[in-house]
N, CA, C and O atoms as CSV, one atom per row, in Angstrom:
chain,resi,resn,atom,element,x,y,z
A,1,MET,N,N,18.181,-41.780,37.064
A,1,MET,CA,C,16.931,-41.397,36.460
A,1,MET,C,C,15.862,-41.306,37.542
A,1,MET,O,O,15.798,-42.138,38.448
A,2,LYS,N,N,15.075,-40.336,37.435
A,2,LYS,CA,C,14.021,-40.150,38.439
A,2,LYS,C,C,12.936,-41.206,38.263
A,2,LYS,O,O,12.598,-41.590,37.144
A,3,GLY,N,N,12.405,-41.661,39.377
A,3,GLY,CA,C,11.310,-42.613,39.344
A,3,GLY,C,C,11.730,-44.061,39.283
A,3,GLY,O,O,10.881,-44.949,39.349
A,4,ILE,N,N,13.020,-44.325,39.159
A,4,ILE,CA,C,13.505,-45.708,39.129
A,4,ILE,C,C,14.100,-46.006,40.492
A,4,ILE,O,O,15.008,-45.313,40.951
A,5,GLY,N,N,13.582,-47.037,41.131
A,5,GLY,CA,C,14.050,-47.387,42.462
A,5,GLY,C,C,15.378,-48.113,42.423
A,5,GLY,O,O,15.734,-48.733,41.421
A,6,VAL,N,N,16.104,-48.028,43.519
A,6,VAL,CA,C,17.394,-48.692,43.600
A,6,VAL,C,C,17.383,-49.805,44.637
A,6,VAL,O,O,18.396,-50.477,44.828
A,7,SER,N,N,16.264,-50.010,45.303
A,7,SER,CA,C,16.214,-51.068,46.312
A,7,SER,C,C,16.066,-52.424,45.619
A,7,SER,O,O,15.725,-52.495,44.438
A,8,ARG,N,N,16.328,-53.504,46.375
A,8,ARG,CA,C,16.296,-54.841,45.798
A,8,ARG,C,C,14.893,-55.258,45.373
A,8,ARG,O,O,14.737,-55.888,44.327
A,9,GLY,N,N,13.900,-54.935,46.130
A,9,GLY,CA,C,12.557,-55.388,45.839
A,9,GLY,C,C,11.775,-54.487,44.906
A,9,GLY,O,O,10.629,-54.789,44.575
A,10,TYR,N,N,12.375,-53.382,44.473
A,10,TYR,CA,C,11.646,-52.429,43.638
A,10,TYR,C,C,11.195,-53.072,42.331
A,10,TYR,O,O,10.062,-52.871,41.893
A,11,TYR,N,N,12.090,-53.851,41.706
A,11,TYR,CA,C,11.753,-54.440,40.415
A,11,TYR,C,C,10.761,-55.593,40.545
A,11,TYR,O,O,10.079,-55.939,39.580
A,12,LEU,N,N,10.680,-56.183,41.727
A,12,LEU,CA,C,9.648,-57.203,41.944
A,12,LEU,C,C,8.281,-56.552,42.139
A,12,LEU,O,O,7.259,-57.112,41.742
A,13,LEU,N,N,8.267,-55.388,42.743
A,13,LEU,CA,C,7.001,-54.689,42.954
A,13,LEU,C,C,6.524,-53.954,41.698
A,13,LEU,O,O,5.324,-53.751,41.515
A,14,HIS,N,N,7.472,-53.553,40.825
A,14,HIS,CA,C,7.145,-52.795,39.614
A,14,HIS,C,C,7.807,-53.456,38.398
A,14,HIS,O,O,8.750,-52.898,37.837
A,15,PRO,N,N,7.331,-54.624,37.988
A,15,PRO,CA,C,8.002,-55.331,36.885
A,15,PRO,C,C,7.909,-54.605,35.544
A,15,PRO,O,O,8.813,-54.736,34.719
A,16,PHE,N,N,6.842,-53.844,35.307
A,16,PHE,CA,C,6.717,-53.144,34.026
A,16,PHE,C,C,7.755,-52.039,33.885
A,16,PHE,O,O,8.262,-51.789,32.791
A,17,LYS,N,N,8.068,-51.379,34.995
A,17,LYS,CA,C,9.130,-50.368,34.933
A,17,LYS,C,C,10.481,-51.028,34.671
A,17,LYS,O,O,11.327,-50.469,33.974
A,18,PHE,N,N,10.678,-52.226,35.237
A,18,PHE,CA,C,11.906,-52.961,34.973
A,18,PHE,C,C,12.045,-53.232,33.477
A,18,PHE,O,O,13.102,-52.995,32.892
A,19,PHE,N,N,10.978,-53.727,32.867
A,19,PHE,CA,C,11.038,-54.006,31.439
A,19,PHE,C,C,11.227,-52.735,30.625
A,19,PHE,O,O,11.962,-52.732,29.637
A,20,GLU,N,N,10.586,-51.686,31.021
A,20,GLU,CA,C,10.650,-50.450,30.251
A,20,GLU,C,C,12.021,-49.785,30.361
A,20,GLU,O,O,12.542,-49.297,29.358
A,21,TYR,N,N,12.608,-49.755,31.538
A,21,TYR,CA,C,13.834,-48.986,31.746
A,21,TYR,C,C,15.116,-49.813,31.633
A,21,TYR,O,O,16.171,-49.271,31.303
A,22,ILE,N,N,15.039,-51.091,31.899
A,22,ILE,CA,C,16.256,-51.902,31.928
A,22,ILE,C,C,16.277,-52.940,30.816
A,22,ILE,O,O,17.230,-52.993,30.039
A,23,PHE,N,N,15.253,-53.753,30.730
A,23,PHE,CA,C,15.265,-54.887,29.818
A,23,PHE,C,C,15.170,-54.465,28.355
A,23,PHE,O,O,15.919,-54.979,27.525
A,24,ILE,N,N,14.291,-53.563,28.026
A,24,ILE,CA,C,14.078,-53.146,26.638
A,24,ILE,C,C,15.327,-52.514,26.027
A,24,ILE,O,O,15.652,-52.843,24.886
A,25,PRO,N,N,16.050,-51.621,26.720
A,25,PRO,CA,C,17.285,-51.093,26.109
A,25,PRO,C,C,18.323,-52.182,25.808
A,25,PRO,O,O,19.012,-52.108,24.790
A,26,TYR,N,N,18.443,-53.190,26.680
A,26,TYR,CA,C,19.376,-54.279,26.413
A,26,TYR,C,C,18.952,-55.082,25.198
A,26,TYR,O,O,19.802,-55.503,24.413
A,27,VAL,N,N,17.689,-55.298,25.029
A,27,VAL,CA,C,17.196,-56.025,23.860
A,27,VAL,C,C,17.468,-55.239,22.584
A,27,VAL,O,O,17.883,-55.809,21.575
A,28,ILE,N,N,17.235,-53.936,22.630
A,28,ILE,CA,C,17.482,-53.102,21.449
A,28,ILE,C,C,18.967,-53.066,21.110
A,28,ILE,O,O,19.340,-53.147,19.940
A,29,ILE,N,N,19.812,-52.946,22.125
A,29,ILE,CA,C,21.263,-52.929,21.893
A,29,ILE,C,C,21.726,-54.241,21.282
A,29,ILE,O,O,22.496,-54.243,20.322
A,30,SER,N,N,21.259,-55.361,21.835
A,30,SER,CA,C,21.681,-56.658,21.299
A,30,SER,C,C,21.139,-56.867,19.888
A,30,SER,O,O,21.808,-57.500,19.071
A,31,THR,N,N,19.957,-56.359,19.581
A,31,THR,CA,C,19.422,-56.456,18.227
A,31,THR,C,C,20.262,-55.640,17.254
A,31,THR,O,O,20.523,-56.085,16.136
A,32,ASN,N,N,20.682,-54.461,17.664
A,32,ASN,CA,C,21.546,-53.640,16.803
A,32,ASN,C,C,22.883,-54.314,16.551
A,32,ASN,O,O,23.392,-54.272,15.431
A,33,ILE,N,N,23.455,-54.930,17.563
A,33,ILE,CA,C,24.735,-55.629,17.394
A,33,ILE,C,C,24.567,-56.806,16.446
A,33,ILE,O,O,25.409,-57.022,15.575
A,34,ALA,N,N,23.481,-57.576,16.606
A,34,ALA,CA,C,23.232,-58.708,15.714
A,34,ALA,C,C,23.041,-58.231,14.278
A,34,ALA,O,O,23.502,-58.889,13.346
A,35,ASN,N,N,22.379,-57.116,14.088
A,35,ASN,CA,C,22.186,-56.565,12.749
A,35,ASN,C,C,23.517,-56.154,12.127
A,35,ASN,O,O,23.754,-56.417,10.948
A,36,GLU,N,N,24.376,-55.521,12.896
A,36,GLU,CA,C,25.686,-55.114,12.377
A,36,GLU,C,C,26.529,-56.320,12.016
A,36,GLU,O,O,27.227,-56.301,11.002
A,37,LEU,N,N,26.481,-57.374,12.826
A,37,LEU,CA,C,27.221,-58.594,12.498
A,37,LEU,C,C,26.680,-59.238,11.229
A,37,LEU,O,O,27.450,-59.732,10.407
A,38,SER,N,N,25.392,-59.236,11.069
A,38,SER,CA,C,24.779,-59.803,9.877
A,38,SER,C,C,25.191,-59.043,8.625
A,38,SER,O,O,25.522,-59.652,7.608
A,39,VAL,N,N,25.173,-57.717,8.695
A,39,VAL,CA,C,25.584,-56.901,7.553
A,39,VAL,C,C,27.055,-57.143,7.226
A,39,VAL,O,O,27.429,-57.222,6.055
A,40,SER,N,N,27.884,-57.261,8.252
A,40,SER,CA,C,29.304,-57.521,8.042
A,40,SER,C,C,29.524,-58.862,7.353
A,40,SER,O,O,30.340,-58.965,6.437
A,41,CYS,N,N,28.806,-59.878,7.785
A,41,CYS,CA,C,28.942,-61.200,7.164
A,41,CYS,C,C,28.478,-61.183,5.712
A,41,CYS,O,O,29.105,-61.808,4.857
A,42,LEU,N,N,27.400,-60.485,5.427
A,42,LEU,CA,C,26.914,-60.412,4.052
A,42,LEU,C,C,27.887,-59.661,3.162
A,42,LEU,O,O,28.080,-60.033,2.005
A,43,CYS,N,N,28.501,-58.608,3.685
A,43,CYS,CA,C,29.471,-57.851,2.894
A,43,CYS,C,C,30.708,-58.678,2.582
A,43,CYS,O,O,31.330,-58.500,1.535
A,44,ARG,N,N,31.062,-59.568,3.476
A,44,ARG,CA,C,32.241,-60.410,3.255
A,44,ARG,C,C,31.936,-61.646,2.422
A,44,ARG,O,O,32.844,-62.402,2.075
A,45,GLY,N,N,30.678,-61.854,2.102
A,45,GLY,CA,C,30.321,-62.981,1.248
A,45,GLY,C,C,30.242,-64.304,1.974
A,45,GLY,O,O,30.532,-65.343,1.380
A,46,ILE,N,N,29.858,-64.303,3.244
A,46,ILE,CA,C,29.790,-65.530,4.018
A,46,ILE,C,C,28.745,-66.483,3.444
A,46,ILE,O,O,28.944,-67.698,3.463
A,47,ASP,N,N,27.637,-65.950,2.935
A,47,ASP,CA,C,26.551,-66.804,2.460
A,47,ASP,C,C,26.768,-67.307,1.032
A,47,ASP,O,O,25.939,-68.060,0.520
A,48,ASN,N,N,27.850,-66.914,0.386
A,48,ASN,CA,C,28.116,-67.344,-0.975
A,48,ASN,C,C,28.590,-68.792,-0.975
A,48,ASN,O,O,29.606,-69.114,-0.359
A,49,GLU,N,N,27.862,-69.661,-1.660
A,49,GLU,CA,C,28.204,-71.085,-1.673
A,49,GLU,C,C,29.056,-71.472,-2.878
A,49,GLU,O,O,29.529,-72.605,-2.957
A,50,GLU,N,N,29.254,-70.565,-3.799
A,50,GLU,CA,C,30.048,-70.861,-4.975
A,50,GLU,C,C,31.535,-70.658,-4.690
A,50,GLU,O,O,31.916,-69.979,-3.736
A,51,LYS,N,N,32.355,-71.258,-5.533
A,51,LYS,CA,C,33.803,-71.124,-5.388
A,51,LYS,C,C,34.209,-69.687,-5.720
A,51,LYS,O,O,33.739,-69.127,-6.711
A,52,PRO,N,N,35.079,-69.083,-4.901
A,52,PRO,CA,C,35.507,-67.705,-5.176
A,52,PRO,C,C,36.228,-67.623,-6.519
A,52,PRO,O,O,37.016,-68.502,-6.868
A,53,THR,N,N,35.951,-66.564,-7.261
A,53,THR,CA,C,36.546,-66.423,-8.587
A,53,THR,C,C,37.638,-65.370,-8.646
A,53,THR,O,O,38.304,-65.235,-9.673
A,54,SER,N,N,37.834,-64.628,-7.580
A,54,SER,CA,C,38.794,-63.533,-7.639
A,54,SER,C,C,40.170,-63.899,-7.071
A,54,SER,O,O,41.036,-63.033,-6.950
A,55,TYR,N,N,40.377,-65.172,-6.724
A,55,TYR,CA,C,41.677,-65.569,-6.199
A,55,TYR,C,C,42.661,-65.766,-7.347
A,55,TYR,O,O,42.326,-66.353,-8.376
A,56,ILE,N,N,43.858,-65.276,-7.156
A,56,ILE,CA,C,44.926,-65.429,-8.130
A,56,ILE,C,C,46.051,-66.184,-7.449
A,56,ILE,O,O,46.481,-65.817,-6.355
A,57,GLU,N,N,46.521,-67.223,-8.084
A,57,GLU,CA,C,47.620,-67.992,-7.508
A,57,GLU,C,C,48.921,-67.221,-7.716
A,57,GLU,O,O,49.313,-66.929,-8.846
A,58,LEU,N,N,49.578,-66.902,-6.614
A,58,LEU,CA,C,50.819,-66.137,-6.673
A,58,LEU,C,C,52.015,-67.064,-6.545
A,58,LEU,O,O,52.024,-67.971,-5.712
A,59,LYS,N,N,53.022,-66.831,-7.374
A,59,LYS,CA,C,54.265,-67.594,-7.264
A,59,LYS,C,C,55.410,-66.755,-7.822
A,59,LYS,O,O,55.197,-65.844,-8.622
A,60,PHE,N,N,56.618,-67.076,-7.389
A,60,PHE,CA,C,57.798,-66.352,-7.833
A,60,PHE,C,C,58.135,-66.743,-9.260
A,60,PHE,O,O,58.063,-67.913,-9.636
A,61,ASN,N,N,58.510,-65.730,-10.056
A,61,ASN,CA,C,59.004,-65.956,-11.414
A,61,ASN,C,C,60.487,-65.645,-11.445
A,61,ASN,O,O,61.071,-65.241,-10.439
A,62,LYS,N,N,61.091,-65.836,-12.609
A,62,LYS,CA,C,62.526,-65.555,-12.740
A,62,LYS,C,C,62.825,-64.081,-12.479
A,62,LYS,O,O,63.836,-63.755,-11.858
A,63,ILE,N,N,61.961,-63.201,-12.944
A,63,ILE,CA,C,62.193,-61.768,-12.756
A,63,ILE,C,C,62.161,-61.394,-11.273
A,63,ILE,O,O,62.891,-60.501,-10.843
A,64,ASP,N,N,61.319,-62.071,-10.494
A,64,ASP,CA,C,61.260,-61.796,-9.062
A,64,ASP,C,C,62.582,-62.157,-8.389
A,64,ASP,O,O,63.086,-61.409,-7.551
A,65,TYR,N,N,63.138,-63.312,-8.764
A,65,TYR,CA,C,64.419,-63.715,-8.190
A,65,TYR,C,C,65.536,-62.768,-8.624
A,65,TYR,O,O,66.412,-62.440,-7.823
A,66,LEU,N,N,65.513,-62.324,-9.883
A,66,LEU,CA,C,66.536,-61.391,-10.359
A,66,LEU,C,C,66.460,-60.061,-9.603
A,66,LEU,O,O,67.491,-59.508,-9.219
A,67,ILE,N,N,65.274,-59.558,-9.394
A,67,ILE,CA,C,65.129,-58.298,-8.652
A,67,ILE,C,C,65.590,-58.473,-7.212
A,67,ILE,O,O,66.221,-57.578,-6.651
A,68,MET,N,N,65.282,-59.615,-6.610
A,68,MET,CA,C,65.695,-59.866,-5.236
A,68,MET,C,C,67.225,-59.911,-5.122
A,68,MET,O,O,67.799,-59.362,-4.182
A,69,VAL,N,N,67.863,-60.557,-6.069
A,69,VAL,CA,C,69.329,-60.626,-6.063
A,69,VAL,C,C,69.921,-59.241,-6.314
A,69,VAL,O,O,70.896,-58.862,-5.665
A,70,ALA,N,N,69.349,-58.487,-7.241
A,70,ALA,CA,C,69.864,-57.144,-7.542
A,70,ALA,C,C,69.736,-56.226,-6.337
A,70,ALA,O,O,70.671,-55.485,-6.034
A,71,VAL,N,N,68.626,-56.255,-5.656
A,71,VAL,CA,C,68.443,-55.405,-4.476
A,71,VAL,C,C,69.406,-55.819,-3.373
A,71,VAL,O,O,69.951,-54.961,-2.679
A,72,THR,N,N,69.625,-57.120,-3.198
A,72,THR,CA,C,70.577,-57.590,-2.193
A,72,THR,C,C,71.989,-57.106,-2.514
A,72,THR,O,O,72.712,-56.668,-1.619
A,73,ILE,N,N,72.383,-57.182,-3.779
A,73,ILE,CA,C,73.715,-56.718,-4.188
A,73,ILE,C,C,73.854,-55.210,-3.955
A,73,ILE,O,O,74.896,-54.747,-3.492
A,74,ILE,N,N,72.814,-54.453,-4.272
A,74,ILE,CA,C,72.865,-52.997,-4.062
A,74,ILE,C,C,73.023,-52.680,-2.580
A,74,ILE,O,O,73.827,-51.826,-2.206
A,75,PHE,N,N,72.254,-53.370,-1.734
A,75,PHE,CA,C,72.388,-53.129,-0.300
A,75,PHE,C,C,73.764,-53.535,0.212
A,75,PHE,O,O,74.322,-52.852,1.071
A,76,LEU,N,N,74.318,-54.618,-0.290
A,76,LEU,CA,C,75.665,-55.033,0.129
A,76,LEU,C,C,76.712,-53.996,-0.275
A,76,LEU,O,O,77.573,-53.637,0.528
A,77,PHE,N,N,76.640,-53.513,-1.520
A,77,PHE,CA,C,77.583,-52.483,-1.953
A,77,PHE,C,C,77.437,-51.218,-1.117
A,77,PHE,O,O,78.436,-50.607,-0.740
A,78,TYR,N,N,76.221,-50.828,-0.829
A,78,TYR,CA,C,75.987,-49.644,-0.008
A,78,TYR,C,C,76.542,-49.845,1.397
A,78,TYR,O,O,77.168,-48.939,1.947
A,79,TYR,N,N,76.319,-51.029,1.990
A,79,TYR,CA,C,76.834,-51.318,3.323
A,79,TYR,C,C,78.363,-51.320,3.350
A,79,TYR,O,O,78.973,-50.756,4.258
A,80,VAL,N,N,78.978,-51.958,2.348
A,80,VAL,CA,C,80.434,-51.991,2.298
A,80,VAL,C,C,80.988,-50.578,2.090
A,80,VAL,O,O,82.009,-50.231,2.683
A,81,TYR,N,N,80.350,-49.773,1.277
A,81,TYR,CA,C,80.796,-48.411,1.043
A,81,TYR,C,C,80.712,-47.585,2.325
A,81,TYR,O,O,81.601,-46.778,2.595
A,82,GLU,N,N,79.646,-47.778,3.126
A,82,GLU,CA,C,79.501,-47.055,4.375
A,82,GLU,C,C,80.543,-47.491,5.402
A,82,GLU,O,O,81.028,-46.664,6.175
A,83,VAL,N,N,80.893,-48.775,5.422
A,83,VAL,CA,C,81.864,-49.282,6.392
A,83,VAL,C,C,83.270,-48.770,6.020
A,83,VAL,O,O,84.041,-48.410,6.909
A,84,ILE,N,N,83.607,-48.733,4.738
A,84,ILE,CA,C,84.925,-48.281,4.301
A,84,ILE,C,C,85.091,-46.777,4.513
A,84,ILE,O,O,86.180,-46.317,4.859
A,85,SER,N,N,84.039,-46.024,4.312
A,85,SER,CA,C,84.125,-44.562,4.425
A,85,SER,C,C,84.259,-44.101,5.820
A,85,SER,O,O,84.342,-42.898,6.067
């Protein structure tokens, strides 16, 4: 960028240009990142102090075990049929 010095002492001699060209963009970027993190936390319900109501306790039922056994038997028959053929 034109007008911005690259020597070591430039920013000591011109502190306002340092703040304008270097420091302020970093502050704005960090503020935007903090805002995005805040929005993300609010969307996920971080500030909710009540017990979650949408959790469902999952567990296996008899039908789940029957389907698991049936699928295993089908795969075994298919595998044996492929090996014999």
